[in-house]
N, C-alpha and C positions, 0 to 999 in steps of 0.2 A: 532718238535724236540725241546726239552727244552734246552735253552742255558744259562739261568740264574737261580740261586737259591737264594731265600731271606729267612732269618731267622728273625722272630720278637722276640726280647728279651724285654718283657714288664715291666721290673722292674726299678724303679727310687727311688732316695733318697727323692725327693719331687715332687709335681705336679706343673709344671710351669703354670702361669695364662693364657698363650696364646696357650698352647698345646692341640690339639684335637686328638692326637694319643691315642690308647688304651694303658694305662700304669697303674701300681699299685705301690703305695709307699710301697716297700718291698724289702728285700734282695733276689737276685736270688738264686735258689735252684738247686741242682743236679737233683732233681725230674723233674723239668721242662725240663732240657736238655735231660733226659731220654724219656720224652714225644715227644720231637722233633725227637729222634731216632726212636721211634715207628711210627711216622708219615711218615718219609722218607721211611720206609719199606713198607708202604701201597701204595706207588707210583712206585713200581718195574715194573709195567706194562707199564710205559711211556718210550718213547725213549729219551735218553739224548745225547747231544753233548755239555757238560758243558764248558762254557767259563768264567763265573763270579760267585762269591759267595759274598753275602752282608749280614752283620749282623747289623740290625737297631733296633730302639726302640722307646720309652724306652731308657735304658742306657746299652748297651752291655758291657761297660767298668766297670760295677759293678761286672761282672763275674770274679772271681779270675783266674789268668792265669793257675793254676793247673787244673782247671775244663776244660778250653779250650783245654789243652793237651789231656785229655781223650776223649773229644768230637771229636777233629780233627782226631783221629785214625780211626773213622768211615767213614771219607770222602775220596772219590776217587778224588784226585786232578790232575790226569793226564789230560793234555790239558787245565787246568784252567789257565787263563791269569791274572786275577785280583781277589783278595780277600780283601774286605773292612770291617773294623770294625769301627763303630761310637764310639767316646770317649768323655767323659767329661774331661775338662782340669785338674781337681783335682784328678782323679782316679789312673792313671798309672804313673810309673816312668821309668827312662831309662832302668833298668834291665827288667822291664815288656815288654817294647817295643822290646828289644833284643829277649826275649822269643817268642813274637808274630811273629817276623820276621823269627825265626827259624822254626816255625810251617808252614810257607807258606803265612802268611798275608803279603801283599805288598802295601796296601793302608790304610791310616787312615783318618777319617773325624772327625774333632774336632768341638764340639758345642760351639764355642767361643761366638757367638751372638753379642757381643759388646766389645770394648776396653775402654768404659766409665764406671767408677764405678757407677755413678748415674743410667745409663741405665741398668746395670747388676742387680742392686737392684730392679729397676722397673720391670724387666723381671722375677724376682724371682730366679735368678741364685745364686749359692753359691760360685762360684769361683771368683777370681779377674782377672784383665787384666794381672797382673804379672804371675799368674798361667797359663794363656793361652800362653803367650810368652814363658815361661819356658817349658811347655809341648811340644810345636811345636819344639823348639830347641833340647830338649832331644830326641824326636822321630827321628829327623834328624841325631843327633849324633849317635843314635843307628843303623842307616843304612837305614832308610826309605827315599826313593827318591820321593815318591808320597804321598803328604800330602795336604789335603783339610781342609778349615775352613768354618763354617757357620756364616753369619752375618744377623742381622735383622735390617731393616730400616723402616722409616715411623712411628717413635715413637712420642708421644705427645711432641710438642715443638722442635722437631729435625729439623735442617736446613742444608743447604749445608756446612756451616762452620764446623759444628760438624762432618758431614760425611767426610769432607776433613781431619780432625784430625785422624779419624779412619783409613783412607787409608794411612796416613803417617806411621802408625805402620805396616800395611800390606806390604808396600814396602820393609821393612827390614826383613821380615820373609822368611824362605826357603820353601815356599809353591808352589804348582803347580796347585792348583785348589781353587776356591772360589765360594760359593753359597750365594747369597744375596736375602733374602726373605722379602717381604713386610709384615709388621705386619697386620694380618687379625683377626678381632674379631669374631672367629667362635662361632656359637650359643651355644654350650654346654660347653664353657670355661668361666672362671671368667671374662676375658676381654670382651667376648661376652655379658655376662649379664650386665656388667657395661656400655657397649656401648649402649645396648638397653634401659637402664634406663637414658641415657644422661649424665652419669658420667665419660665417657671416651671420650676425644676430640682428634680426629685424624687429621692429615694434610689433606688439601683440595686436590682434584683431580689434580689441577695445581701444587701444591707443590710436590705431589707424582711423577708426570711426570718429574719435574725438577730433583728430586733426582734420579729417574731411569736413565735418560739420563746422568746425572753427573757420576753416578757409571759406566755406560757403557763406557763413554769417558775416565775417569780416569784409569780404569782398563785396557782398551785397550792400553793406553799410557805406562802401565807397562808391556806390552807383553802378556796380557791375551786375549784370543779369546772369545767373547760373543757368545757362541754356542747354548744356550737355554735361554728362558726368564729369569730364575733366576741363570744361571750357566755360569761360566767363567773358562777357562783353558789355561795353557801354551800349546803350540803346541804339540800334541801327548799325552796329559794328560787328555783328555776328559774322563768322567766317563763311562767306557765300560758297566757297569751294567745298568746304567740309560739309555744309548743309546739303550739297548735292549727294554726297555719300549717304548721309543719314536719312534723307528722304527718298532714297532708292531711285534717284534719277541717273541717267547714263553719263559715264565718264570714260575717257581713254587714257591709259597710263603708258608712257613711253620711256624707254631706257631699261637698263639691266634690272631685273627683279620687279619691275613695275606691274601692277595689277589693273584690270579694267572691268567694267560692267556695261555691256552693250547687248541689246536684244535678248535680255534675260539670260545672258551668258557671262559668267565670270571667267577670266583667263589671265594667266600670269606669264611674264617673260622669264627666260633663262636667268638664273642667279650667277652663272659662270660668265665672266666677261668675254672670254674667247668664244664660247658657244654663241653668245649674243652677237658678237661681231661677225663670226663666220656665217651665221644665218643671214644677216643683212647683206653681206657682200655677195651672197648668192641670190639676193632679191627675194628672200623668203621671210615672212613675218616670224620674229624670234619667240614664238609662243611655246612654252614648255608644258603648261598645265591648263586645263579648261574644264568647266562644269556648266551644263545647261540646267537652269533652275525652272521647274514647272510645278504647278499645283501646290501641294503642301510644303515642298522644299522652298519654293519661291516665297510663300507666306512666312515660313520660319525665318528666312533670310531677311525679309522686310522687318519683322518684329525685332530681330536682333539689333538692327541699326536704328530703327525709329524709336524704340523704347529707351535708347540712350539719351534722348532729348526731352526737354520740358514740354514739347508739343505732343508726344506720345503717338497713339494710333487712333484713327476714327472709330467711333462706336460701332459702325457697320462692319468693322473687321473682327470684332470680338464681342459677342453677345453679353457675356458676363464673366467676371473673375471668380474662380473657385473660392469658396469660403475660407479655406486655409491660407490663401494668399492675399486676402483683401487688405490686410494691414500694410502691404507694400505698394498699394495702388491708390491713386486718386481717380474717381469716376465722376463724369458729369454727362449732360445730355449729348455733348458733341465728341468727347474724346476719353480715352483711358490712358493714364500715364503713371510712371513709377514715382513713388516718394523718394526722398533722399536716401532713406534706409534701403529702399528697393534698389536704388542705383548701386549701393555698396554691395548688394547681394545679387546683382543682375544675372549672373550665370546660373546660380542655383534656382532663382525664381523662374527664369525662362525655361529651364529643363522641366520644372514641374508644370508650368503653364502650357507648354507646347507638346 
């Protein structure tokens, strides 16, 4: 039963040097939204109990609100509890947020990334910290009660003092959720190439651990619950859509490069926009890759997502933790979950565990 719907909007004003998501420097088109409509229709055979809808990217906030109005007329929002749109701080204004709210959107996720002008320029962002603060306040004044921001940490030369200054700004914002992502030099990005050539110096493992624990402690003192490796929420404001991923429930991803998990099957769409488009124009689902998960592989897949969260996995799924890994786990009569240090080393721990 599909509970979550994800739409990938792959258009951006520029390509950030750290981003490994499929995106194109281009204005969004009504044609692409029409392709999404065609794709939805091809999945009429699935059973839906829709609870969440998420528009990610790319930059969904490049889509004019008038186009969203036409698109939302196609969606059956009955029973949907959470609709999220990712936004760049410089795109929408208060009247746009009011329009989105009237359509049924009730959660916004702002790609703030940093409140330091130097760091924003390093990350290739076009907005300023003032833009970010203004956008969050305008969304709140428009009526949004569920607002998230993204921050990136682990930048060259960044230390605890700089992080503390960032969180001083966070403290005064009307947000309910924050995602803090470690800067990672993915292979196919500009930063990845610079790192491989030795031209990008990142913090040491010890410095990263200090920053991670500092963020966790400081945000906890502000009333945020550290409920997933990179995610913090005020009580009751955990991202319902992402929790579908992390609790191994079914979701359908639509759009170029989008992934799905349905009937124990993970499948992903074409990353090439033309291949995606041509497939849909022929009335064929634009699936490029797929994998059926059974037995041990299904269990491994579940562990990989569930142990990212503070809820962990039920005791019935794992009799005991090996002695050499116990320092990385909490165990009680109901569940087994990773400590914060276990989260930092999750890939290495899972390889030894599974």
